[in-house]
N, C-alpha and C positions, 0 to 999 in steps of 0.2 A: 309508720305513715304509709298510707297507700301509694302505690306507683303511679305516676301520670303518662299518659300517651303523647305521641308526637306533637298534638296539638298545643301542648302547654309548653310554657316558657322555659328556657334553661335558667340554671341558677345565676349565671353571668347577666342574663337579659333582665332577671328580677332585680338584681341588685342596681342595674342601671335605671330600672323603672321606679324603684323606691326613692320617696322623697328623702332630704336630708332632714334632721331632726328639727332644725330651727330654720326653715327656709323662707323667711318672708323677704323676698327680693324686692324691696320697695325703692330702689335707685341708687345712684352712686354716690349720693351725700344729701343731707338733709339741711334746708334753710333753718334759721332760728324761728321758733314759733311766733305766729302773728300776735301782735299787742291785743288782740280781742280774745286770745285763748286765755281763759280764767284759771287761776292757780287755787281756787277754793279757798280764797281769804275769807276772814269774817266779816269784812266791810262791804262784801258784795250784796246787792239789794236782793229782795224777793224772800218769799218763805223758805224753810228749812224742812227737810224729812229726816226724821232721825229714828233708827232701830226698825225701819219697814223692809221686811225681806234682806235683813243683813247690810241694808244701806244707812250709812250714818253721814250726817253733816252734808247733805246734798239738796240742791234746790228742788221745789215742788210746785209746779209739775216738772219732771225732767223729761225732755223729748229726746227722739232719736232722728235726725236729719241725714239726708244722702245728697252727695255731689253728683249730679246725672253724669258728668263728663267722665268720671272715673269709677263711678258706682261704690265710692268709699262712703262709709257711714260714720256719724259722730254723736256723741252726747251733747245736747245744748240746753239752755234755759232761757226764759223770755221773761223780761223785767216789765213788759207792757200790760195793758189792761185785758182782761179775760183769758180764755184758754185758746189755743190755736187749734184749728181742725186738722185732721190728716189730710194730706195732699196740697197743704198751704205752701205757696212758694215764698221763701224767706231768703234774706241776704245775711251771711255769716262768714267770718273769717276762717276759712279753711287752711290746710297747712301750706297751700300754694298761693293763697292770697283770698281776699275777699270775693265772694262769688254768689251765685244764686243756688240755693239748695232746696230740695223738696222734703217737707215734713212728713216723716213716716207715721208718727203718732207718739203717744205718752208712754214711757217706759215704767211699768209698775214694779217689777223686782230686777234692778239693774246689777246687784250683786256688788262686788268690789270695783269701784271706779276712782281712779285718782282725780285729784282735783284738776291737774293739767290736761286732763282728757275731755274736759267741758267746755265747750264754746257758748259765747253769748251771742244770741241771735241779735242783730243791729235793728232790723226791721222787717216788716213784711214787704216783700217785692212790689213795686209799684208798676203801674202800666208802661211806664218808661224803661223801667228794668227789664221787663218781659220783652218789650219790642227791641231794646238793645240785644239781648240774649237771642232773639229769632234772627236779626240781622247777623249777629256773629256766626250763625251756623253756615251761612254761604262764605263768609270770609273764611272760616275754618276749612272748608272743603277746598278752596283755592290754595291756602297755607299749606294743606296736606299733600297737594299735588306737586306744589313748587318745591317742597322740601324733599320729596319722595325723587324727584328728578334730579335735584342736587346731589342726593346720596348716590343715585346711578352714576352720575357724571363722575364723582370722586372714588367711585368703586368701594365705599365702605362697606364693612361686613355686619350690616344692622339692618333690622326690619323695623319701619315706621309702623307705628300701631295707631296713633290718634294725634290730633291738633287741636289746642283749645285756646281761645282769647278769654282772658279774665275780665270780670265785669267792670272794675273800676281801676284797673291798673294797665298801663301800657305794656303788657308782657304776653307773649305767646308762649305756651308749654306745648313741647313735642314730646310723645312717648315712644318709647323704642325698645325693642328686644334685640339682644344679640348673645351669642355664646361665650363672648369674654368682654373685657373692657375694650372700648373704642376711643381713639384720638379723635374726637370730632370737632378740635379746635378751629381748623379751616372752614369747615361746614358752618359753624356759628358765624364766622366772619362773612360768608357769603349771604346768610340769612340775615343778618343785621344790615348788610348793604342794600338789601332789597326791602325789608319791612320798616327800618328806620325805628326800631324799638327793641326793648329788652327780649332776648331769646333765651329760653330755658330747655335743655334736653334732659329727659330723665330717662335712665335705664331700668326697665322692669323685667321681672321674670315671666315664663311662659304662664304660670298660673294667674298671674296679674294680668297678663295679656288676654286671657280668657275672660277675666273679671270685667275688664274694660270693653272688650268687643261683644261679650256675650255669645249666644247660639243655643243650639239644641243639644241635649244630652243623648246617651244611648237609651235613656228611658223614655225618650220623647217629649221630656219636659225642659223648660228653661234650665241653663247651667246654674247648679247651686251656688257658685261663686259670684254670679250674677243676679240672680233672682231672689235668693234665700238669705245668704251670708256673705258679707265681704271678708269675714275673718278666715284666712286660709291656715286652717288647722293642718298640723303636720300629721300625714297619713304614711302608714308602712304597710309592707306586704304581710306582716303578722297580723293585721286586722283582717285582711282577706283569708288568710289560712284559719283563723280562729272562727269564722264564720262559716266555715265549710264551703266556700266560693270557688268556683274555677279559677285556676291561675292562668287563663287565657288572657294575653293581653288585651284582646279586642273586647273582652267582657268587663275588665276592671279598670281600664284607663280611659279617661276623657279625651275631648279633642285637644287638649293642650299636651298629650303625650305623657301626663302623670297620673298617678292613682287617683281614682275618683274621691271626690271629697265626701260623698255619702258614705264611705266606709267606716267613716268615723262616728257617724250618728248612733249606731246600735253597738259600737264596739264594746262601751263599758258594761252593758247587759251580758254580752257574750263572755267577756273577761271574767265578770263576777260569777257567771253561772258555771263556767268550766272549773273554777276552783272546787267547787263541789262534786266534780264527775271524774271518773278515770279517762284519762287520755288515751289516743289510738295506739294500739300497741301493749297496753297495760294487759296484765294476765290475772286472773283470779280463779279459784275453784268453785265449782257449783255441782252439786249431785255427784260428787266424786270424779268430775271430769275437769280438766282444765281447758279454759277458754280465754280467748284473745279479743280484746275490743278492736273491732274493725271500724266502727263509725259511731260518731257521738253527735246528736241532734239537741244542742243546747236550747233552742227555741222550743222544739217539740217536748223536751224533757225526757228523751228515750236514749237507750244505748244499746247498739247491736254488736253481738259478740259471736265468734265462731269458735265451736268446741273441737277437741281432738277426735270426737266421735263422728264428725261430720255436721253435727247439728247446729243451726243457726238461731241464735235467740234475740229478739227485740224486746228488752225488758225496761221497765219505768226508771227513770233515773234515781227517784225516791228510795228504791231498794238498795242502793250502793251506799256502804259507809266505808270509811278509811280508818283502820285501827291497827295498831302495832306495825306501822309501815307497809301494810298491806290492803288491797281492795277486797272487801267481802260483800256478800249478797244476802240480805235479810230474807227469811222465809215469808211465804205469803201471809202468815197470820202476824207478821210484825215480829215475831221473836228472832234474834240474831242466830 
């Protein structure tokens, strides 16, 4: 493998930057699923879709809805009349409680979906629901500031990310991030004494924090975790290496300090393409001279190699074959 200049990260830094294999840091504990979350039982109303795009025994139509306060998305079905349009505000039981969600559209090919992943849309949001949602925004700003002050007073090692009032439950959600577990029992007592309602604190990871708060990525577009997908796919440094990307931390990490989510988008293509190509450092003989592969362009389908005679060849990937444990080059006429 080619050497990297001083602007690149050390191996130790790369290990710190790389995500854990299953890093979905979703909180310190999970409540029981709301009663409205369906289990896919046969007595559920509505039509069923079977055998379409690999989906079986699913409601038709199947919708995707998002919770604006956390940017999490869910599968959902609607038993009312007609088809709901994209952008419709609906009330549904999220994993934190019943709340207003935004309908993103109909899911055509959901793939494998477990029954307990599907919510039942209770109703289309009314004018009263939307008015309460709007009034809650000002209450959330005040609650956020008060909670932040309480955290500073008690000098707790935690960063408050967001505050949210549920639509139909006397409960406030506070999302925070921290490097380790935090004993916030006294903080909860302080908050209960002020708000006189149920308080729930949820610890989230730095990637979840970026998903909740949003922002702009190095590409100049909205963060993928906030505006494209809420599914935080594990990303590894190997994905950047296989795509021949610079290992400069400023170029391959996002505002959250972790590897860019988009590194996983094309990794499957690069991984499959590289299986048919020699790797950097591989050696082969061509025209009586030994060559060493110095660069592989999986996307462009070319291989660059340096020979012992000083020549540098840029050859089409299709000319390489792997036989008898060695890489060989086909002749121009197609003969081995």
